[in-house]
N, C-alpha and C positions, 0 to 999 in steps of 0.2 A: 137381224133387226131391219125392219122396213122403215123407210122415211117417206112420208107422204107430204105433198105440198098443196095446201088449200089457199087459193087466191080469193079472198073475201072482199078486198077493197083495193082499188087502184089509186085513188087520189082523194084527199079530203081537204076541206077548207075550214072546218070548225076548229076552234081553239079553246081549251078549257082554261080555268083560272086557278087560284091558289090552292095547293094541297101539299101534304107531307109525302116524303119518300124515304127509303131506307138504304137498300142495296144498290150499288152501281149495276146498271142493266146487263153488263157483260158477264157478271157473275151468276152462276146457277143458283136458283132459289127452289128449295124442295119443300113440299107439303105432304103430310101423311093423310091418307083418306080414312074416313070413319069406318068403312067396311073393308079395310085392308088395301094394301098397295100404296104407291107413292106417285106423285106427279111433279115433274121438274120443269121450270121455266128458264129460258135463257134468250136474250135478245141479241141479234147479230145483224151485220151489214154484209150480205153476200157480195163477193167479188172485191171487197175492200182489202187493202194490204194491212200489215201489222201496225202501221202508224195511225190507223183510224182511231179518232178520239171518242168512240161511242160511249165509253165509260164516263167521260167528262161531260157528255151531253145529256145522258138519260139515267134516271134512277127508277127502281122498280119495287113494287109491292104485290103481294098476293094474300087474299083474305079468304078463309073458309067461311062460307055462308050456309044457309039452310037448304034442304032438299038437294044435297049433293052439288051445290053451286060453289064455284071459286071465283072471287072477284079479282081481276087483274088490272092494275093501274100503272102506267108509266108517266113519270113527271120529269121535268128538266131540273137543272141545278138551282133555279130560282123558284122552285116549288110550283110551277105552272103545270097543270094537267095536260099532257100531250096526247094520250090515248088511254082508253079504258074499255074493257069488255068482260063478259062472263063466260065461264067454262063449266059445262055440266059434265061430270065424270061419275060413272058407275063402275065399280070394280067387282068382279066375280071371282072370289078366291078358289072356287071349285074348278071352273073351266080355265082359269088364268087368263081371262079376257077382260077388256075394258070397253065400255060404251062412252063415246065422247061426242059432245055437240057444242058449238060456239054460238053465243047469243050476244045481242047488244047489251051494253051496260044497264043494269037494273036501275030504274028511276029512284026507288027508295034508298038503294045503296048510294047512289050519287049524292042525294041530299044529305044522307048521314055522313058521307065522306067530307063534304064541304062545310058542314054546319059549325064546326069547332074553330073556324078561322075568323080573324078580325080584319076587315069587316066581313061578316058572313055573306055568302053569295049563293044561297040555295037554288037560285034560278039559273045558275051557270050551266051551260051545256057541256057534256063530255064529248070529245071526238070518239066515235065508236063505230062498230059495224052497222050497216043499215038493216040487216035482217039476220035471222037465225039459220043455221045449217041443220040438216037432218042428222040424227045420231049415226055415228060411224063406229064399227067394231074394230078394235085394235088388239093385237097380240101383246103378250108380256115383252117389254123392251122396245115396242114401236115408238116412233116419234112423228109428229106432224109439224109442218111449218106454216105459220099464219102470216101472210103478207099484210103488214099494218099500214105502212106509209111509203109512198113512192114519189120521188121528184122526177117527173117525166123529162125535164130539160137536161138534168145531169145523169139520169139513170140510177141515182143512189136510192136505196130502199132500206127499210128497217123491218126485220122479220123476227117474230117470236117463235122459237123452237120449243115445243111442248112434248115431253117424253113421259111415258107411263111404264111402271114396272112394279113387281112385287118384291124385287131384290134391290134394296137400297145400295148395296155395295157396288152394283154396276154403275150407279150414278157417280160414286166417288171415283171409280176407275176411269170413267170417261171425262172427268173434270180434273185436269192437271192442277188447277189452282188449289184444290182441296187436298192434294196428295202431300204426305209429309216431306219436308225439305230442311236443309241445314239452315241455321240461323245466320243472317247477315245483316248489315246496316240497312239493306233495302226492306227489312221487315219492320223497321222503325218508321211509323207514318207521321208525316207532318200534316197539319190540317188548318185551314182558314175558313171561317164563316162569319156572317154578319160583319163584313169588313168595310173599310174605307181606304181609298188610295189618294195619297197626297204627292204632288210634284212641286218642289221648291216651296213647300208650306201651304200650297193651295189644294183644296180637295177637288179632285177631278172625277171621282166615281165613288159610289156608295151602294152597298147591297145589304138588304135585311134578311138574306137567305139563312135559314137555320140549318140547311144541309151543307152549303159551301162546297169545298173540294178537299181531298185528302190523298196521300200517297207518299212513297219514298221520295218522289220529286213533286214539286209544285211549279206551276208556270203561270205567267201573267202576260197577256197580250194587250198592247196599246197601239192603236192605229198611228202610223207614221213614225213609230219608235221601235216596233218589232215586238218579238216575244222574249221574255226573260225566264229562264229555267233555273230553279234553285235546288241545290243538293247539299247534304251534310258532308259529303266527301267528293273529291275529284273523280272524274270518270275517264277511263282509258279510251283514247280515240276521240275525245271531245275537248274543245278549248274552254274549259271552265276556269274562271278566275276567282280567287279568294278576295272578294271586294265587298261582301255584305256581312251584316251582323244580325243574328236572330236574338232578340231580347224579349223573352217571355211571349208577348202577343204581337210583336212588331218585327218586320223585316225592313232594314234600312240599308241603302246603298247609293253610290253616286257614279253616274256614267255621263260622259260628255258634258260635264259641268252642271248636270241636273241632279238634284237630290230627290230620291224616291223613298216614300214610307208607305208600306203596305201593313195596315193595322187590322188585326183580327179581334172579334168580340170575345174570344177565348184564347187560352194558351195555344200556341202553334205546335209546340212539342209537348207530349203528355207529361213529361217530367219537368217541364219548364226550364228555367235557366237562361244563360247568355252564351251564345255559341257563334263561332265563325261560320259563314255560309259561302258556298261556291256558286257562282253565277255564270250562265252561258247565255249570251245575247244572240238570238236567232233572228236576224234582220230579213231573212227570206221567207219567213213563215206567212202563210195565207190561210185564213179560216176555211174550214171544210165546206161550209155552205155560205157562199158570198152573196150578200143581198144584191150586189151589182149585177150578178149573173142573171137574175130573174126580173130585172126592171123592164117594164113594157116599153116597146119601141114606138107603138102607136097609141091604141086605146088603152086606158088604165085598166088593170085587173086586180083582183084580190090576191094578196101575197099567199104563197104556198105555206104548208105547215113547217117546211124546212126554214123558210125565211122567218116565220114566227118563232121557231125553236131557237134560232140564233139570236133573234131580238130579245127573247126572254133570258138568254144567258148573259146579256150585256146591259150595262146601265144606259138608260135612254137619255139622260141629261148629264151635262158636265159643266163645272165652273172653270173657265179658262182665263188665264192672265195674258193679255195682249200687250206687248211692249212696242210702243210707237217709235218713229224715228227720233223724236225729241227726248226719248227716255222715260216718258210718263207711262204709267201702268193703268190699264182699264180692265175691269172684270166684267164678263158677260156670260150669260147662260145660253148654251147652244143645245137644242133638243134634237136627239137622233143623230148627232155628229160624232161625239166622243163615245165610242162603244168599246168598253173594256171587256175582255174575256179572261176567265181564270179556269184552272183545271189541275188535276193531279194524275200521276202515272206511277206504275210499279217499277218500270225500268225505262232506260233511254231508248231502247229499240221501239217502244210504243209511241215515242214522240218524234224521233229524228234518226234517219239512217246514219251509221257511223261514218265519220270523216275518213277519206282514203289515206 
């Protein structure tokens, strides 16, 4: 199998608006072509380690269109469109070859994709490739890498790997996540969406995301308080404490005299019920793309897509309770200060290296 790398875009500043998503971007998404063959999509961050939270940042979709076109869209967990493009694929079952070309997102598809949301924003732009490529011929099993987004300051990049084949079993073999495995508690997914977060009874963050986050582990990051990781069971090598209760659609726990309530719009566990929950507080956690890293030192400049991606994952406003020296309490709303991040993971190794 050959792996080709097409650099189509080095940096973008556009940012799309509300849209739906389905699969975490790290998982392979496979479509069958009308005239035979299959095409698989998978997003990666080259050079990143196993703790990279790409799956918590991006979600992906692919739609079969007309005239051999596939529409590819990446969104964040708050349903904001991060990137979109079209892929033209022609499969020849006789020669076992594919012709592939990459195109900017189709205008008619963009409008159709956005029209069902409230409020509708049909004039919103997709971040996409500036021009089309010439068709390239690929052999059965070949893959191409499309460089979508690059942060020149940190070197981080997001790449779409596109593979074509007439034998779908090769896609299963190359994707360990779809291989059969023994059942464990890690196969039981927790999920939070359309949530609100309360600290000592005061709402500090709220999200209307219909996607939310899911996984065997859930995590919640609050600036100046750190990250809280939640598990149904203790984890060897990690200092989890049984201090939380999962009650239908709410996770409640108390740390350092502060009472937290993370309330989901739907049941957090598919079977519902009330369960003890284990919590690990990670005070050293730092978001992957820190907005402070890209702040201008002299003349102001537009934020990069990575800054916007992180901003879309966080609540932009929060209601804080300030306790003054005389004991009185004052509520104030701070915009852009209290930025809560949430996410899910399949195992601890994807979140945090094991303690020695």
